[in-house]
N, C-alpha and C positions, 0 to 999 in steps of 0.2 A: 644844722647839719641836714645834709640832703638825705633821704631814705633811699636805699638801694633794693629794690624788689626783685626777686627771681622767681616769677610764676613758673608752674610746670605745664601749663596748659593754656591754650587760647583763652577758654573761659575765665580762668584765674588772671590772665593779663587784662582782660577787658574789665573784670571786677574791679582790678586795682586802679585801673584808670578812671573808671566811674567814680570810685570812692574819692579820688583827689581831684578830680575835674581839671580844671585849667592849671592847677598847681603841679601836674605829673607830666613828664615827657617819657614816651617809649624809647628804648634805646637797642640800636641793633649794630651796624658797624661804627657808629659814633664819628665817622670822618667829618660830618657838618656839626654836630651837636657839641663836640669837644671844643670846637672853635669859639661857638656861641657861648659856652659856659666860661671860658677862659676870658672873653672879652665883656662878661657882665651882661649880654644882651637877653639872656634869659635867666631866671633865678627859680627854678622848679624846687618844691619841697619834696618830690619822689621822682627818681628814676626807675622805670619798669622795663627791666631787661627782657628781650624777646628771644636772646640766644638760647638755644636747646628747645624751644618749642617744637613740638613733633609736626610733621609733615608740612614743614616750610622751608626745607632745604634741598629741594630736588627740582629737576626738569623732567617733566614726563609728556609724552605725546598721548592726547586724548582726542580721538576722531581727527579731525582736520585742523587741531590746534595745539600750540604748546603751552602746558599750564606750568609756570614758573613760580616757585615758592618765594615768597618776599625775603628771606634769609639768604637766598642764593647771591653769591658775590659777584661782582663784574667779571672777575677773572674766571669765575667758573663759567659764565656765559661766553666769554671769550674762546674758551678752550673746549668747551662741550662738543663732542662729536655728534649729538643729537641736534643741536642748535646749528652746528656747522653744516649739517646735512640739508635740513629743513628751511633754515633761514640763514644763511650764510652771511648777509648784509647785517643782520642783528648782531651776530658775533662780532664782525669787523667795526661795527658802531661802538660795542662795549670796549673792544682794542684801542680805541681812539681815546678813551677817558684817562687824563692826567698821567700817572705813571704806573707801574706793576705793583707797588708799594700800596697805593690807595686803592688800587682794582682788588687787591687782595682782601681788603677791609670793607669797602663801600658794598651795599647790598640793594638789589632791586627794589625792595619795599621802601629803603631809606630815601633813594634818589626820587621816589614818587611822592612820598610824604613831606620831603623837603621842599619840593616846588620851586627850586631855585631856576630862574629862567636861563641862566648861562649852563645848563646841564646838557649832555649830549643824548642819553638814551631816550627821554620822552619825546624827542622829534621823531625817533624811529617809530616808537609805540603808536604816535598819532597817525602816520603814514599807514601803519599795519593794522589799524582799527582794533587795537588791543582793549580789553576790558579788565577793569581793576575789581578784584574780589576783596571786600572788608567784612570785618566781624565787629559787632557792637552788642550792647545790651538787648537791642531789639531783633538779634539774629544777624544772618549773612545777607549782604546784598551785593549786587554787581553794578559797577559805574562805568559806562563808556569813557576812554581816556580823554575824549573832547570835552566831557563835562566834570572830569575830576579835577583837573587844575583851573583854579579860578582867578589867579593873580599872583604878585609878588608874595612868595611863601605861603600861599593860600590855597587851601584844597577843599574838596567837598566832605572830608572827614570830620565828624564831631570829635571832640575831646576824649571821648570814651571808645573810639573806634581804632582799630589798626588794620593795615593792609596784610592780607594772609597770601594771595597769589595774584598773578597777572596771567589772563588767557590771551594768547596772541595767536589769531588765526593764520595757517599757513596759506599764502597766495597760490592762484592756480598755477598750474604746470607752465613753465615757459616765463615767468615773471623773473625779471633781473631787478635787483636793488642795489644801491650804492648809498654811501653817507659821504658827504664832503663837509670838511671842517676847516674852517679859516680862522686862524688866530692872529693876533697881531703884537703879543709881547713876547712869548716864549712858546716852545715847542709843547709844553706841559700845562700851559694855560687853559683857561676855559674858553669856548669858543667866542668869537664876535659874531660869527654867523655859522649855523649848522644847518645842512640841507639833506633830507633824505628823500631819494627820488626812487621810484620803481616803475619799470616799463614792462608791459606784456604786448607783444606783437600779435598781429591776426594772422590768418591762415596763409596769407600769401609772404610772411615773414618779412614784411617791409612796412605796412602800415601800423598805425597804434591802435591796439584793441583797449588798452588801459594804462592810463598814466596817474601815478600818484606822486605827489609832493607835498612835503611838510618842511617849514622853515623853523628853526629854533634859535633862540638867543638874540634874537632881532627886537623881540618886544615881550611884553609880560608873561605871555604863554605862548607856546607853539603855535603856529598857524598853518591851516590847511584850507584850501578853497576848491570844493569840488566842482563849481561851476567853471572855474578856470581850468581845471584838469581835463573837463569834458571838451574843450576847444580842441584837444588833439584827437580825440576819438575819430576813428576812421582816416585820419589824415596821415601822410609821411611825416615823420619828425624831422623835417628839414629845418634849416636855418631860421626861416621865417616863423614857423610854428612854434619852435623853441622859443624863439624871441617874444612871440607874442605872450606866451606863457610866463616867461621871466619878468617881462614888463609888468604883467598883470599882478603878480606877487608883489614887486617892488612897489606899485603904485597904490595898492590896498593896505599893505601892512603899515600899521602906525609904530614906527620904529622909535627906539629909546636911545638915549646917549649915557654913556658910562666911560670908564677909563680905557675901555676896549675900541672906542670909536663914537662919533656923534651920530645923531640921528640920521643927518643927511648922507653921512659917509655910509651908515648900514644900509639905507635905501639903495646906495649904489652897489654895494656889495651884494645885496639880495638879487640885484638884477644880473650880476655877473655869476654868482655862486649856484644860482638856480640853474641858469643856462647850462653851466659845466656839469653839474650833477645829472640833469636830464640827457645831456649828449652821453655822458659816460654809460648811464643806464642803457640808453638806446643801442651803444655799442657793444654792451655786454650781451644784450639779449639778441644781437644780431650775430654773436660769435667773433666779435671784432676786439682785439686786445686794445686797452687804451689805460 
């Protein structure tokens, strides 16, 4: 029989995980863990519930960043007035996840700790330079999102650590972000390709001062290439520049094959959807409806 533990504090949760080691699993929204348990892919001796832990269920603005608790649901991000004002593209990204039933249960900490390559939010977090805050026996540490996810269902977390918060810097004024999601099987399916693009224009309101592009679901972990982003700096985001950026991402990402598409197909879709995402972000930054 699996033990079900309900700690009352983060320290108690960490202690329980530390006691059971690899035989324990933390539980939050359980949208992914329930499937793994039913399929017999994991067989823990203990489930450590994180529900109700203090200070992990709110979204707050601290200086120039949003600090999001790990127990905040996808739906709460989607509908949060604070997120909608500070980072509307992040709210829109969460609104694209699965369906409203899933979004009402799935949590921010859960989607990070699961490290499923075919998830939407981690792509946005990578483009936004988010930092993951985790608690463990040695205390609290902060991990840049680019170092947090390491591969298929693999993160920088130890078996005794839990995600407590996510810190997302608010981009400079004038930054316009968009999330483009391409699905191949159904409207509620996970993405074959997900692209988050953000554009900040220069003082002339025409040239590109900053471009951010992150691509998810195409490989084991979301990908972002800052050297390719800088190719747009100081230039007009015309067709040639955008195509150069899109081709750069398509040529560099080592795409994977699954039921949603082959590696070759994904490479071509990266080329298409990076271009579309950057075009739409540019248009939004210029005040053009698209």
